[in-house]
C-alpha beads as a LAMMPS data file, in Angstrom:
LAMMPS data file: protein, C-alpha beads

235 atoms
234 bonds

1 atom types
1 bond types

-500.0 500.0 xlo xhi
-500.0 500.0 ylo yhi
-500.0 500.0 zlo zhi

Masses

1 110.0

Atoms # bond

1 1 1 349.319 226.024 127.953
2 1 1 347.441 227.279 124.902
3 1 1 344.684 229.330 126.490
4 1 1 342.539 231.837 124.588
5 1 1 343.570 235.426 125.491
6 1 1 340.832 237.952 126.011
7 1 1 341.506 239.794 122.758
8 1 1 340.702 236.538 120.913
9 1 1 337.699 235.659 123.032
10 1 1 334.657 235.459 120.706
11 1 1 332.430 237.050 123.360
12 1 1 334.579 240.108 123.953
13 1 1 332.583 242.429 121.693
14 1 1 329.124 241.443 122.996
15 1 1 330.292 242.054 126.570
16 1 1 331.721 245.456 125.678
17 1 1 328.488 246.360 123.873
18 1 1 326.445 245.313 126.906
19 1 1 328.612 247.433 129.193
20 1 1 328.258 250.428 126.874
21 1 1 324.491 250.099 126.997
22 1 1 324.321 249.850 130.779
23 1 1 326.937 252.339 131.985
24 1 1 328.316 255.727 131.033
25 1 1 331.223 255.573 128.585
26 1 1 334.017 256.228 131.079
27 1 1 332.614 253.845 133.666
28 1 1 332.019 251.138 131.060
29 1 1 335.688 251.348 130.052
30 1 1 336.808 251.150 133.688
31 1 1 334.666 248.080 134.230
32 1 1 336.053 246.484 131.081
33 1 1 339.605 247.048 132.268
34 1 1 338.749 245.399 135.607
35 1 1 337.177 242.539 133.668
36 1 1 340.380 242.129 131.627
37 1 1 342.432 242.105 134.822
38 1 1 340.157 239.447 136.353
39 1 1 340.206 237.367 133.171
40 1 1 343.996 237.377 132.968
41 1 1 344.282 236.408 136.622
42 1 1 341.778 233.591 136.158
43 1 1 343.519 232.474 132.973
44 1 1 346.771 232.057 134.859
45 1 1 344.954 229.784 137.308
46 1 1 343.091 227.728 134.697
47 1 1 344.249 224.148 134.082
48 1 1 345.174 223.055 130.593
49 1 1 341.848 222.526 128.809
50 1 1 343.069 222.524 125.226
51 1 1 342.530 226.153 124.278
52 1 1 341.047 226.503 120.797
53 1 1 341.457 222.760 120.236
54 1 1 338.853 221.962 122.869
55 1 1 335.423 221.005 121.598
56 1 1 334.033 223.264 124.319
57 1 1 336.337 226.256 123.832
58 1 1 333.443 228.702 123.553
59 1 1 331.762 227.433 126.707
60 1 1 335.003 227.354 128.697
61 1 1 336.461 230.719 127.756
62 1 1 333.103 232.406 127.328
63 1 1 332.294 231.190 130.824
64 1 1 335.602 232.526 132.088
65 1 1 334.725 235.933 130.669
66 1 1 331.378 235.914 132.485
67 1 1 333.167 234.932 135.690
68 1 1 335.564 237.853 135.170
69 1 1 332.793 240.310 134.339
70 1 1 330.434 239.902 137.256
71 1 1 332.878 240.762 140.102
72 1 1 333.936 243.831 138.081
73 1 1 330.432 245.331 138.123
74 1 1 330.400 248.160 140.691
75 1 1 326.653 247.960 141.414
76 1 1 326.710 244.159 141.865
77 1 1 323.224 243.617 140.419
78 1 1 321.392 240.361 141.132
79 1 1 323.009 237.673 139.019
80 1 1 319.619 236.944 137.475
81 1 1 319.606 240.402 135.853
82 1 1 322.354 239.218 133.505
83 1 1 320.562 236.017 132.464
84 1 1 318.870 237.290 129.311
85 1 1 322.095 238.916 128.114
86 1 1 324.224 235.819 128.781
87 1 1 321.802 233.302 127.279
88 1 1 321.286 235.439 124.190
89 1 1 325.053 235.843 123.795
90 1 1 325.765 232.119 124.083
91 1 1 322.678 230.732 122.363
92 1 1 322.322 233.022 119.353
93 1 1 323.124 230.146 116.945
94 1 1 320.244 228.116 118.426
95 1 1 317.835 230.995 117.758
96 1 1 318.875 231.019 114.101
97 1 1 318.755 227.223 113.897
98 1 1 315.230 227.200 115.292
99 1 1 313.932 228.745 112.068
100 1 1 314.575 225.462 110.230
101 1 1 315.113 222.875 112.991
102 1 1 312.319 221.445 115.135
103 1 1 312.821 218.752 117.751
104 1 1 309.194 217.722 117.455
105 1 1 310.152 216.080 114.160
106 1 1 311.510 212.545 114.547
107 1 1 314.235 213.120 111.950
108 1 1 315.497 216.241 113.745
109 1 1 315.544 214.416 117.078
110 1 1 317.608 211.591 115.606
111 1 1 319.938 214.138 114.051
112 1 1 320.549 215.988 117.310
113 1 1 321.218 212.671 119.021
114 1 1 323.936 211.993 116.428
115 1 1 325.395 215.450 117.119
116 1 1 325.361 214.784 120.873
117 1 1 327.003 211.395 120.382
118 1 1 329.769 212.768 118.163
119 1 1 330.413 215.555 120.658
120 1 1 330.656 212.933 123.385
121 1 1 333.120 210.893 121.326
122 1 1 335.287 214.016 120.972
123 1 1 335.072 214.668 124.712
124 1 1 336.169 211.130 125.513
125 1 1 339.169 211.476 123.215
126 1 1 340.153 214.860 124.581
127 1 1 339.874 213.939 128.257
128 1 1 342.967 211.774 127.826
129 1 1 344.966 214.847 126.781
130 1 1 343.249 217.309 129.125
131 1 1 341.994 215.433 132.208
132 1 1 340.509 218.569 133.762
133 1 1 338.026 218.877 130.874
134 1 1 334.480 217.649 130.392
135 1 1 333.787 214.001 131.205
136 1 1 330.923 213.018 128.934
137 1 1 328.837 209.860 129.374
138 1 1 326.635 208.930 126.409
139 1 1 323.334 207.126 126.870
140 1 1 321.336 205.173 124.274
141 1 1 318.805 207.035 122.138
142 1 1 315.230 206.297 123.203
143 1 1 313.640 205.543 119.826
144 1 1 310.246 204.776 121.304
145 1 1 309.922 208.125 123.062
146 1 1 312.141 210.185 120.720
147 1 1 314.398 211.256 123.588
148 1 1 318.148 211.939 123.609
149 1 1 320.143 211.562 126.811
150 1 1 323.710 212.089 128.013
151 1 1 325.399 213.560 131.052
152 1 1 328.618 215.089 132.344
153 1 1 330.266 213.868 135.515
154 1 1 332.895 216.628 135.357
155 1 1 332.522 220.213 134.162
156 1 1 335.513 222.612 134.251
157 1 1 333.214 225.623 134.584
158 1 1 331.685 224.150 137.727
159 1 1 335.074 223.182 139.145
160 1 1 336.412 226.682 138.501
161 1 1 333.367 228.317 140.076
162 1 1 333.657 226.160 143.207
163 1 1 337.365 226.864 143.666
164 1 1 337.090 230.628 143.078
165 1 1 333.988 231.542 145.078
166 1 1 331.921 232.040 141.917
167 1 1 329.290 229.350 142.350
168 1 1 326.610 232.052 142.532
169 1 1 327.578 233.166 138.993
170 1 1 327.584 229.653 137.488
171 1 1 323.782 229.508 136.934
172 1 1 324.180 232.149 134.222
173 1 1 325.997 229.530 132.168
174 1 1 323.999 226.430 133.090
175 1 1 320.576 228.048 132.793
176 1 1 321.349 229.184 129.260
177 1 1 321.042 225.572 128.090
178 1 1 317.307 225.617 128.837
179 1 1 316.896 228.672 126.619
180 1 1 319.018 227.212 123.822
181 1 1 317.042 223.975 123.628
182 1 1 313.750 225.884 123.734
183 1 1 314.863 227.880 120.686
184 1 1 314.916 224.689 118.604
185 1 1 311.411 223.766 119.796
186 1 1 312.715 221.383 122.421
187 1 1 312.585 220.876 126.135
188 1 1 315.603 220.278 128.336
189 1 1 314.881 218.118 131.354
190 1 1 317.732 218.467 133.821
191 1 1 317.502 217.457 137.453
192 1 1 320.974 218.628 138.474
193 1 1 324.231 220.163 137.276
194 1 1 327.819 219.682 138.404
195 1 1 327.288 222.901 140.369
196 1 1 324.382 221.722 142.503
197 1 1 324.826 217.960 142.229
198 1 1 327.250 215.272 141.140
199 1 1 326.351 215.307 137.450
200 1 1 324.905 217.545 134.756
201 1 1 322.204 215.591 132.990
202 1 1 320.627 216.195 129.610
203 1 1 317.302 214.676 128.619
204 1 1 316.200 216.437 125.437
205 1 1 312.801 216.017 123.789
206 1 1 310.523 218.071 121.550
207 1 1 308.439 220.586 123.453
208 1 1 305.279 218.764 122.332
209 1 1 306.561 215.385 123.522
210 1 1 304.410 213.862 126.323
211 1 1 307.561 213.524 128.460
212 1 1 307.903 217.319 128.496
213 1 1 304.505 217.609 130.162
214 1 1 305.616 215.387 133.050
215 1 1 308.106 217.985 134.312
216 1 1 308.147 221.592 135.396
217 1 1 311.178 223.858 135.474
218 1 1 311.865 225.574 138.781
219 1 1 314.709 227.616 140.292
220 1 1 316.517 226.029 143.220
221 1 1 318.021 227.845 146.186
222 1 1 321.324 228.310 144.335
223 1 1 319.726 230.000 141.325
224 1 1 319.964 226.937 139.062
225 1 1 317.062 225.988 136.824
226 1 1 316.150 222.370 137.504
227 1 1 313.451 219.992 136.320
228 1 1 311.054 218.451 138.800
229 1 1 308.555 215.747 137.978
230 1 1 305.084 217.138 138.543
231 1 1 303.566 215.672 141.673
232 1 1 306.873 214.295 142.998
233 1 1 307.903 214.453 146.649
234 1 1 310.398 217.218 145.803
235 1 1 307.594 219.668 144.965

Bonds

1 1 1 2
2 1 2 3
3 1 3 4
4 1 4 5
5 1 5 6
6 1 6 7
7 1 7 8
8 1 8 9
9 1 9 10
10 1 10 11
11 1 11 12
12 1 12 13
13 1 13 14
14 1 14 15
15 1 15 16
16 1 16 17
17 1 17 18
18 1 18 19
19 1 19 20
20 1 20 21
21 1 21 22
22 1 22 23
23 1 23 24
24 1 24 25
25 1 25 26
26 1 26 27
27 1 27 28
28 1 28 29
29 1 29 30
30 1 30 31
31 1 31 32
32 1 32 33
33 1 33 34
34 1 34 35
35 1 35 36
36 1 36 37
37 1 37 38
38 1 38 39
39 1 39 40
40 1 40 41
41 1 41 42
42 1 42 43
43 1 43 44
44 1 44 45
45 1 45 46
46 1 46 47
47 1 47 48
48 1 48 49
49 1 49 50
50 1 50 51
51 1 51 52
52 1 52 53
53 1 53 54
54 1 54 55
55 1 55 56
56 1 56 57
57 1 57 58
58 1 58 59
59 1 59 60
60 1 60 61
61 1 61 62
62 1 62 63
63 1 63 64
64 1 64 65
65 1 65 66
66 1 66 67
67 1 67 68
68 1 68 69
69 1 69 70
70 1 70 71
71 1 71 72
72 1 72 73
73 1 73 74
74 1 74 75
75 1 75 76
76 1 76 77
77 1 77 78
78 1 78 79
79 1 79 80
80 1 80 81
81 1 81 82
82 1 82 83
83 1 83 84
84 1 84 85
85 1 85 86
86 1 86 87
87 1 87 88
88 1 88 89
89 1 89 90
90 1 90 91
91 1 91 92
92 1 92 93
93 1 93 94
94 1 94 95
95 1 95 96
96 1 96 97
97 1 97 98
98 1 98 99
99 1 99 100
100 1 100 101
101 1 101 102
102 1 102 103
103 1 103 104
104 1 104 105
105 1 105 106
106 1 106 107
107 1 107 108
108 1 108 109
109 1 109 110
110 1 110 111
111 1 111 112
112 1 112 113
113 1 113 114
114 1 114 115
115 1 115 116
116 1 116 117
117 1 117 118
118 1 118 119
119 1 119 120
120 1 120 121
121 1 121 122
122 1 122 123
123 1 123 124
124 1 124 125
125 1 125 126
126 1 126 127
127 1 127 128
128 1 128 129
129 1 129 130
130 1 130 131
131 1 131 132
132 1 132 133
133 1 133 134
134 1 134 135
135 1 135 136
136 1 136 137
137 1 137 138
138 1 138 139
139 1 139 140
140 1 140 141
141 1 141 142
142 1 142 143
143 1 143 144
144 1 144 145
145 1 145 146
146 1 146 147
147 1 147 148
148 1 148 149
149 1 149 150
150 1 150 151
151 1 151 152
152 1 152 153
153 1 153 154
154 1 154 155
155 1 155 156
156 1 156 157
157 1 157 158
158 1 158 159
159 1 159 160
160 1 160 161
161 1 161 162
162 1 162 163
163 1 163 164
164 1 164 165
165 1 165 166
166 1 166 167
167 1 167 168
168 1 168 169
169 1 169 170
170 1 170 171
171 1 171 172
172 1 172 173
173 1 173 174
174 1 174 175
175 1 175 176
176 1 176 177
177 1 177 178
178 1 178 179
179 1 179 180
180 1 180 181
181 1 181 182
182 1 182 183
183 1 183 184
184 1 184 185
185 1 185 186
186 1 186 187
187 1 187 188
188 1 188 189
189 1 189 190
190 1 190 191
191 1 191 192
192 1 192 193
193 1 193 194
194 1 194 195
195 1 195 196
196 1 196 197
197 1 197 198
198 1 198 199
199 1 199 200
200 1 200 201
201 1 201 202
202 1 202 203
203 1 203 204
204 1 204 205
205 1 205 206
206 1 206 207
207 1 207 208
208 1 208 209
209 1 209 210
210 1 210 211
211 1 211 212
212 1 212 213
213 1 213 214
214 1 214 215
215 1 215 216
216 1 216 217
217 1 217 218
218 1 218 219
219 1 219 220
220 1 220 221
221 1 221 222
222 1 222 223
223 1 223 224
224 1 224 225
225 1 225 226
226 1 226 227
227 1 227 228
228 1 228 229
229 1 229 230
230 1 230 231
231 1 231 232
232 1 232 233
233 1 233 234
234 1 234 235
């Protein structure tokens, strides 16, 4: 299987920098070595997901690095303490994009829907080769309300977390999506993920869209950010 080794992981340097800023030099190195050991062990247990050929290589192997890092931390801080670091690490490109891209513009919303659809087409092609990968279901673009929708019915990060006792760490990955969409002046409305439900749903609108005002974002008992319709029975 063509997995991405840790020395080629694009998030290796940010993790090492974060460790150096949080711990003394010797301890930071010890933690990194434990992280490497965890990563290699997890890599050996990871199904074939396409390695660098996967359209989600960054999410898969970046997620694996986060899974390897957290158990290596000697102080075991609350998972939520790592959220800003993880979302900034994964969503940096969205922060840069937000300087020129705004989902409150109809053209930009149509463009991101095209990007989502093409990504879904790639996922549907790749699932034939790597059946343990992401199963992506596209949904029609809502032209009237300027809303893009799609969902996953299978997520390898969620499956890995469930099978390795790391479900409590998974929100670090899933919650980052809310931050990323907000950086391009959008709002992610997600009622569940593959970690706390049977699908990971994406409803994306501009943050000034009336639909955005119908929902609030709350944290569920598992640490996942979820969207709840204001005034619904779930409140």
